Backbone as numpy.savetxt, mean C-alpha at the origin, in Angstrom:
# Nx Ny Nz CAx CAy CAz Cx Cy Cz
-1.31 -6.73 0.74 -2.45 -7.18 -0.04 -3.73 -6.56 0.49
-3.89 -6.50 1.81 -5.11 -5.92 2.39 -5.23 -4.43 2.10
-4.12 -3.72 2.05 -4.17 -2.30 1.69 -4.62 -2.17 0.24
-4.07 -2.97 -0.65 -4.46 -2.94 -2.05 -5.94 -3.22 -2.25
-6.50 -4.07 -1.39 -7.93 -4.41 -1.47 -8.81 -3.42 -0.69
-8.20 -2.42 -0.09 -8.87 -1.41 0.73 -9.56 -2.00 1.95
-9.13 -3.19 2.36 -9.63 -3.79 3.59 -8.83 -3.27 4.79
-7.68 -2.70 4.51 -6.82 -2.11 5.53 -6.56 -0.67 5.12
-7.15 0.28 5.85 -7.02 1.69 5.49 -6.07 2.46 6.39
-5.52 1.75 7.36 -4.49 2.33 8.23 -3.31 1.37 8.24
-2.15 1.84 7.82 -0.90 1.07 7.93 -0.29 1.44 9.26
0.53 0.58 9.82 1.16 0.89 11.10 2.66 0.62 11.04
3.36 1.38 11.81 4.81 1.22 11.99 5.14 1.62 13.42
6.30 1.23 13.87 6.73 1.58 15.22 7.49 2.91 15.26
7.61 3.56 14.11 8.23 4.88 14.10 7.41 5.82 13.23
7.60 7.09 13.47 6.85 8.10 12.74 7.65 8.57 11.53
7.01 9.36 10.68 7.67 9.99 9.55 7.04 11.36 9.34
7.83 12.27 8.86 7.32 13.60 8.51 6.71 13.59 7.11
6.97 12.52 6.35 6.52 12.46 4.96 5.00 12.44 4.88
4.45 13.23 3.97 3.04 13.18 3.63 2.96 13.23 2.11
2.06 12.47 1.54 1.90 12.47 0.10 1.73 11.06 -0.42
1.91 10.91 -1.72 1.70 9.62 -2.37 2.80 8.63 -2.04
2.39 7.40 -1.78 3.32 6.28 -1.60 2.78 5.09 -2.39
3.69 4.26 -2.84 3.32 3.01 -3.50 3.34 1.92 -2.44
2.27 1.16 -2.37 2.20 0.04 -1.44 2.73 -1.20 -2.15
3.75 -1.81 -1.56 4.38 -3.00 -2.14 4.20 -4.17 -1.19
4.09 -5.34 -1.75 3.98 -6.57 -0.97 5.38 -7.19 -0.87
5.80 -7.51 0.32 7.13 -8.07 0.53 7.36 -9.36 -0.25
8.59 -9.55 -0.66 8.95 -10.72 -1.45 8.78 -12.04 -0.72
8.74 -12.00 0.61 8.58 -13.23 1.39 7.13 -13.50 1.78
6.22 -12.67 1.28 4.80 -12.85 1.57 4.33 -14.21 1.02
3.31 -14.77 1.64 2.75 -16.04 1.16 1.56 -15.81 0.23
1.29 -14.56 -0.14 0.19 -14.27 -1.06 0.70 -14.27 -2.49
-0.22 -14.29 -3.45 0.16 -14.25 -4.86 0.72 -12.89 -5.27
0.63 -11.90 -4.37 1.17 -10.57 -4.63 2.63 -10.41 -4.20
3.25 -11.47 -3.72 4.61 -11.38 -3.19 5.56 -10.69 -4.17
6.25 -9.66 -3.67 7.25 -8.97 -4.47 6.70 -8.01 -5.51
5.42 -7.67 -5.41 4.80 -6.82 -6.43 4.35 -5.48 -5.84
4.34 -4.46 -6.70 3.77 -3.16 -6.36 2.26 -3.28 -6.53
1.49 -2.84 -5.54 0.05 -3.08 -5.54 -0.79 -1.86 -5.91
-0.45 -0.71 -5.35 -1.27 0.47 -5.57 -0.55 1.71 -5.08
-1.14 2.84 -5.37 -0.66 4.12 -4.85 -1.73 4.65 -3.91
-1.32 5.13 -2.76 -2.23 5.76 -1.82 -1.61 7.06 -1.33
-2.45 7.90 -0.79 -1.96 9.13 -0.17 -1.84 8.90 1.33
-0.65 9.11 1.86 -0.42 9.10 3.31 -0.70 10.53 3.77
-1.81 10.73 4.48 -2.20 12.09 4.82 -2.05 12.45 6.29
-1.87 11.47 7.15 -1.68 11.77 8.56 -0.96 10.62 9.24
-0.09 10.95 10.18 0.58 9.95 11.03 0.37 10.40 12.47
-0.11 9.49 13.29 -0.37 9.80 14.70 -0.24 8.53 15.52
-0.30 8.68 16.83 -0.29 7.51 17.70 -1.54 6.67 17.41
-1.35 5.36 17.35 -2.47 4.46 17.13 -3.33 4.41 18.40
-4.65 4.33 18.22 -5.60 4.20 19.33 -6.43 2.93 19.13
-7.08 2.52 20.18 -7.88 1.29 20.17 -8.88 1.26 19.01
-9.48 2.41 18.70 -10.48 2.49 17.65 -9.90 2.24 16.25
-8.58 2.26 16.10 -7.92 2.02 14.81 -7.75 0.53 14.49
-7.95 -0.34 15.46 -7.59 -1.75 15.29 -8.26 -2.41 14.08
-9.54 -2.19 13.86 -10.21 -2.84 12.74 -9.65 -2.35 11.40
-9.50 -1.04 11.25 -9.00 -0.47 9.99 -7.53 -0.81 9.76
-6.78 -1.07 10.85 -5.36 -1.39 10.74 -5.09 -2.89 10.71
-6.11 -3.70 11.01 -5.96 -5.17 11.03 -4.87 -5.62 11.99
-4.71 -4.88 13.08 -3.70 -5.21 14.09 -4.10 -4.55 15.41
-3.68 -5.16 16.50 -3.99 -4.59 17.81 -3.09 -3.41 18.12
-3.65 -2.49 18.89 -2.87 -1.34 19.34 -1.74 -1.82 20.25
-0.61 -1.16 20.19 0.54 -1.49 21.04 1.24 -0.19 21.41
1.89 -0.16 22.55 2.59 1.06 22.95 3.61 1.49 21.88
3.54 2.76 21.49 4.49 3.29 20.52 4.11 3.09 19.06
3.08 2.30 18.79 2.70 2.03 17.40 2.05 3.28 16.79
2.47 3.61 15.58 1.95 4.78 14.86 0.94 4.34 13.82
-0.11 5.13 13.65 -1.15 4.89 12.64 -0.85 5.80 11.45
-0.70 5.18 10.28 -0.48 5.90 9.03 -1.82 5.89 8.29
-2.50 7.02 8.26 -3.83 7.10 7.65 -3.71 7.27 6.14
-4.45 6.42 5.42 -4.36 6.35 3.95 -5.68 6.71 3.30
-5.57 7.31 2.10 -6.77 7.62 1.29 -6.34 7.76 -0.17
-7.32 7.96 -1.04 -7.08 8.25 -2.45 -6.33 7.12 -3.16
-6.97 5.94 -3.22 -6.37 4.77 -3.86 -6.31 4.95 -5.37
-5.18 4.58 -5.96 -5.01 4.46 -7.40 -4.26 3.17 -7.67
-4.40 2.65 -8.86 -3.85 1.35 -9.16 -2.97 1.40 -10.41
-2.42 0.26 -10.77 -1.57 0.15 -11.94 -2.28 -0.65 -13.02
-1.95 -0.37 -14.26 -2.57 -1.08 -15.38 -2.20 -2.56 -15.38
-1.13 -2.90 -14.71 -0.78 -4.31 -14.45 0.12 -4.34 -13.23
0.09 -5.47 -12.54 1.01 -5.65 -11.41 2.41 -5.86 -11.95
3.40 -5.46 -11.17 4.78 -5.64 -11.60 5.68 -5.84 -10.39
6.74 -6.60 -10.59 7.75 -6.74 -9.54 8.59 -5.48 -9.56
9.18 -5.18 -8.45 9.92 -3.93 -8.33 11.32 -4.17 -7.80
12.20 -3.28 -8.14 13.56 -3.27 -7.60 13.65 -2.06 -6.68
14.08 -2.29 -5.48 14.15 -1.23 -4.48 15.44 -0.42 -4.62
15.31 0.87 -4.37 16.47 1.74 -4.24 16.33 2.41 -2.88
17.12 1.95 -1.95 17.01 2.40 -0.56 17.33 3.89 -0.46
16.45 4.63 0.25 16.74 6.03 0.49 16.96 6.32 1.97
16.44 5.47 2.84 16.72 5.61 4.27 16.16 4.40 5.00
16.81 4.04 6.10 16.31 2.98 6.96 16.22 1.62 6.30
15.36 0.78 6.87 15.20 -0.58 6.37 14.35 -0.59 5.11
14.30 -1.72 4.43 13.47 -1.83 3.24 11.99 -1.93 3.59
11.64 -2.06 4.87 10.22 -2.00 5.24 9.94 -0.56 5.69
10.41 0.36 4.93 10.25 1.76 5.23 10.02 2.48 3.92
10.60 3.64 3.73 10.43 4.37 2.48 11.60 4.09 1.56
11.30 3.76 0.32 12.33 3.56 -0.68 11.75 3.95 -2.02
12.59 4.10 -3.01 12.14 4.49 -4.34 12.06 3.28 -5.26
11.10 3.32 -6.19 11.03 2.32 -7.24 10.77 3.05 -8.55
11.04 2.39 -9.65 10.79 2.95 -10.97 9.66 2.16 -11.61
8.66 2.87 -12.15 7.58 2.19 -12.85 8.07 1.73 -14.21
7.75 0.51 -14.61 8.08 0.07 -15.97 7.40 1.00 -16.99
8.01 1.15 -18.13 7.49 2.06 -19.16 6.06 1.74 -19.58
5.67 0.46 -19.57 4.34 0.09 -20.04 3.27 0.13 -18.95
3.63 0.49 -17.74 2.67 0.53 -16.63 2.10 1.94 -16.49
0.79 2.01 -16.47 0.09 3.28 -16.32 -0.61 3.31 -14.97
-0.78 4.50 -14.44 -1.55 4.68 -13.20 -3.00 4.89 -13.60
-3.89 4.09 -12.99 -5.31 4.17 -13.33 -6.14 4.47 -12.08
-7.31 5.01 -12.30 -8.19 5.35 -11.19 -8.78 4.10 -10.54
-9.34 4.29 -9.38 -10.02 3.18 -8.70 -11.19 2.68 -9.54
-11.93 3.60 -10.18 -13.07 3.21 -11.02 -12.61 2.35 -12.19
-11.52 2.75 -12.87 -10.99 1.96 -13.99 -10.54 0.59 -13.52
-9.91 0.53 -12.36 -9.44 -0.72 -11.79 -10.62 -1.65 -11.49
-11.66 -1.10 -10.87 -12.84 -1.91 -10.54 -13.55 -2.40 -11.79
-13.62 -1.55 -12.81 -14.24 -1.94 -14.08 -13.47 -3.09 -14.72
-12.15 -3.01 -14.70 -11.31 -4.07 -15.26 -11.53 -5.38 -14.50
-11.55 -5.32 -13.17 -11.74 -6.53 -12.36 -13.11 -7.15 -12.60
-14.15 -6.33 -12.75 -15.48 -6.85 -13.05 -15.48 -7.57 -14.40
-14.80 -6.99 -15.37 -14.70 -7.62 -16.70 -13.99 -8.95 -16.61
-12.86 -8.99 -15.88 -12.08 -10.23 -15.74 -12.90 -11.33 -15.06
-13.72 -10.94 -14.08 -14.55 -11.94 -13.38 -15.64 -12.50 -14.30
-16.15 -11.70 -15.24 -17.16 -12.17 -16.17 -16.56 -13.09 -17.22
-15.31 -12.84 -17.60 -14.63 -13.63 -18.62 -14.28 -15.02 -18.12
-14.03 -15.16 -16.84 -13.57 -16.45 -16.26 -14.60 -17.51 -16.36
C-alpha cells in the first residue's frame, strides 16, 4: 500500500535479483489494509544494491545485514484495482511472479490517476 501511495520508494528483500524493468506491486492477501489481494501499480525497478542507513526512511524499514534495496521509479496505475491470480515463475510468492491484467483494466499515468482521485474526493 505504501509503495502504491509513493510513500515507500525503496522496496527491500533479503536476496538480490538481476531483473530490471517494470514490475506490478501487489498487496498480499493477508494484509490488513483495504488493498489486500489487489494489484496496486506498476513501477520500474531500476537498481538493486545493498541497503544503507540513509535508505531507511524511503524503505520504511531499518537497515539489516544482507538486506537489499530495490530502487523504484516511474509510477503508473490501473484504471481500477483488481484481485490477481498468481502464476509462480520462481521462488516464493513474495518474489517475482506473473499476473494477467483483466481485459477491462487499462494502465494510466500518474497524472490521470491523481486527477481521478481528486474528482472522487470532490464527489464524496
